[in-house]
C-alpha positions in Angstrom: 36.0 159.7 49.2 38.8 162.8 47.9 36.1 165.7 48.8 36.4 165.1 52.1 39.0 166.8 54.3 42.3 164.4 54.3 43.6 162.3 57.3 46.7 164.4 59.2 48.7 162.9 61.8 47.5 160.7 64.2 48.1 158.3 67.2 46.8 155.1 67.4 44.0 153.9 69.2 44.3 153.3 72.7 41.8 151.4 75.5 41.7 153.9 78.4 38.4 152.6 80.4 36.2 149.2 79.7 35.3 149.3 75.9 36.1 153.4 75.7 39.3 153.3 73.5 40.8 157.1 72.1 43.6 158.5 69.8 44.9 162.0 69.5 45.5 164.0 66.0 46.4 167.0 64.2 44.3 169.5 63.3 44.2 172.6 60.8 41.8 175.0 60.6 41.7 179.0 60.9 40.1 180.5 63.9 39.5 184.9 65.2 41.6 185.2 60.9 44.1 182.9 62.3 45.8 179.9 61.8 45.9 177.0 64.1 48.2 173.6 64.1 46.8 171.6 67.2 45.7 168.1 68.7 42.0 167.1 69.4 41.4 163.7 70.1 38.4 161.2 69.2 37.0 158.8 71.8 35.1 155.6 70.2 32.1 153.8 72.5 32.0 149.9 72.6 28.5 149.5 72.8 28.7 145.2 71.4 29.8 145.2 68.7 28.9 148.2 67.5 31.6 151.1 67.7 30.0 155.2 67.8 32.9 157.9 67.0 32.3 161.1 69.4 34.2 164.6 67.9 35.8 162.0 64.6 39.1 162.9 63.9 39.2 160.6 60.5 42.5 158.4 60.3 44.8 157.0 58.1 44.0 153.8 56.4 46.4 151.5 59.1 43.8 153.7 61.7 41.1 152.4 59.6 42.0 149.0 59.8 42.8 149.8 63.9 39.1 150.4 64.2 37.2 147.9 61.7 39.1 145.2 64.1 37.0 147.1 67.4 33.8 146.3 65.8 31.5 148.0 63.2 30.7 151.6 62.4 26.8 152.5 63.5 27.0 156.4 64.9 28.8 159.2 64.7 28.1 162.1 67.4 28.8 165.6 67.5 28.9 167.1 71.1 30.4 170.4 69.7 29.7 173.4 67.1 32.9 173.9 66.8 34.4 170.5 65.9 33.0 168.3 63.1 35.6 168.5 60.3 35.9 164.3 59.3 31.7 163.8 60.5 30.7 163.6 56.7 34.0 160.6 55.9 33.0 158.2 58.5 29.1 158.5 57.8 29.6 157.7 54.3 32.8 155.2 54.7 30.3 153.3 56.8 26.8 154.2 56.4 26.6 155.4 60.0 23.8 157.8 61.8 24.6 161.1 62.3 23.5 162.8 65.3 23.9 166.5 66.1 22.5 168.1 69.1 19.1 170.5 68.5 20.2 173.7 67.8 22.9 172.6 65.0 20.1 171.3 62.4 20.4 174.2 60.7 24.4 174.0 60.4 24.4 170.0 59.9 26.5 168.8 57.0 25.3 165.7 56.3 22.4 165.1 54.9 19.2 163.4 57.4 21.2 164.2 61.3 19.4 162.7 64.1 18.9 165.2 67.1 20.6 163.7 70.4 18.3 163.8 73.6 18.4 162.8 77.1 15.9 160.3 76.5 16.9 159.6 73.1 20.5 158.1 73.0 22.6 155.7 70.4 24.3 154.1 73.6 22.9 152.3 75.9 25.1 152.8 79.2 24.9 156.9 78.6 23.6 160.1 79.6 23.9 163.5 78.3 24.0 166.5 79.5 23.4 169.6 77.2 24.5 173.8 78.4 21.4 175.4 79.1 23.0 179.1 78.9 25.2 178.7 76.2 25.4 180.6 72.9 26.3 177.7 71.2 24.9 174.0 72.0 27.5 172.4 73.4 27.0 168.7 75.4 28.7 166.0 77.5 27.8 162.4 77.4 27.9 160.5 80.5 29.2 156.9 80.5 28.3 154.2 83.2 31.4 152.6 83.4 34.4 152.8 85.2 33.3 155.2 87.8 31.4 157.4 85.5 33.6 158.8 82.5 32.9 162.1 81.0 33.2 162.6 77.3 33.6 166.5 76.8 33.7 168.2 73.1 35.2 171.8 74.0 33.3 173.0 77.2 35.9 170.9 79.1 39.7 170.5 78.5 42.7 168.9 80.0 45.4 170.6 77.7 48.6 169.8 80.4 51.4 170.9 77.7 51.7 171.9 73.5 52.1 168.0 71.8 54.1 166.8 68.5 50.4 168.0 65.9 51.0 172.2 68.3 53.4 174.7 65.3 55.2 176.8 67.0 53.1 180.2 65.8 50.3 178.7 67.8 51.9 177.2 70.6 52.9 180.9 71.7 49.2 182.0 70.9 47.5 179.1 72.4 50.2 179.8 75.6 50.0 183.7 76.0 45.9 182.5 76.1 45.7 179.8 79.1 45.4 176.9 77.5 47.4 174.5 78.9 45.8 174.2 82.1 44.5 171.2 84.0 40.9 170.6 84.3 40.2 173.9 81.8 37.0 175.2 80.1 38.0 175.9 76.8 39.1 179.9 76.2 37.8 179.9 72.5 35.2 178.0 73.4 34.3 180.0 76.6 34.1 183.0 74.6 32.0 181.7 71.8 29.3 180.1 74.5 29.3 182.6 77.2 28.3 180.0 79.8 27.1 180.8 83.2 27.9 179.2 85.6 24.5 177.6 86.3 25.5 174.8 84.0 28.8 173.7 86.0 26.9 173.7 89.3 23.9 171.3 87.1 27.2 169.3 86.1 28.9 168.2 89.3 25.3 166.4 90.1 26.6 163.7 88.1 29.0 161.0 89.5 32.1 161.2 87.7 35.4 160.1 88.6 37.5 160.7 84.5 37.1 162.5 81.4 38.2 162.5 78.4 37.7 165.5 76.5 38.4 167.5 72.6 41.9 168.5 73.9 44.2 166.8 75.7 45.2 164.4 77.5 42.3 162.1 79.8 41.6 162.2 83.3 41.4 159.5 85.6 40.5 159.1 88.3 40.5 162.8 89.5 38.3 164.3 87.2 35.3 165.6 89.6 37.2 167.0 91.9 40.1 169.3 89.8 36.7 170.1 88.0 35.1 171.2 91.0 38.2 173.4 91.8 38.3 174.9 88.3 34.4 175.6 88.3 34.6 177.0 92.0 37.4 179.3 90.7 36.1 180.9 87.4 32.5 180.7 88.5 32.3 181.1 92.8 29.6 178.2 92.7 
């Protein structure tokens, strides 16, 4: 497994909603010809004895042991084009099925990726929302638990403030780019995807109370109202 990107610093897996686990960790990358260091999140969905990883973050050996105590990793889901660094590691380690959205096929790094559609999902109580107006593929999972939970990648974020995984340069840059806004739409993602308000109007037709995003803290209980306010402000829905 030495050819996979190494594990970076991360926290502990925590059960935030019934059989939904969440962990934050570091990300280091180059975007727009600049070095970035910031945080990202993985959500683990437990469906019976199976574990489905969304927005994968490679864990260290202690973290992997904790993950394996929760169940058997059977599937890895990529919801956004701007994520995927650690997908191949998990697919290889656990011989897991790899799921990508329509339009990501040419970008897949793992052989024999399966296409995630509204009719073809590896989670029994999930539905799939796919953005229709964006220039790059992006999806959101709706999990029918705890009054409705959205699992998002970059489209929905909830960075309240910089955390321990940020470099000073990224902290300053991202403050200037308005990343640290509750219930936000990802600024870099919005630049790349150029979404229209129609997508977010469709998203509000889903019943949800909570959101687990690829970046930022979980949104508990108030997610629908919080994101509705953001969409209204940005798109005048």
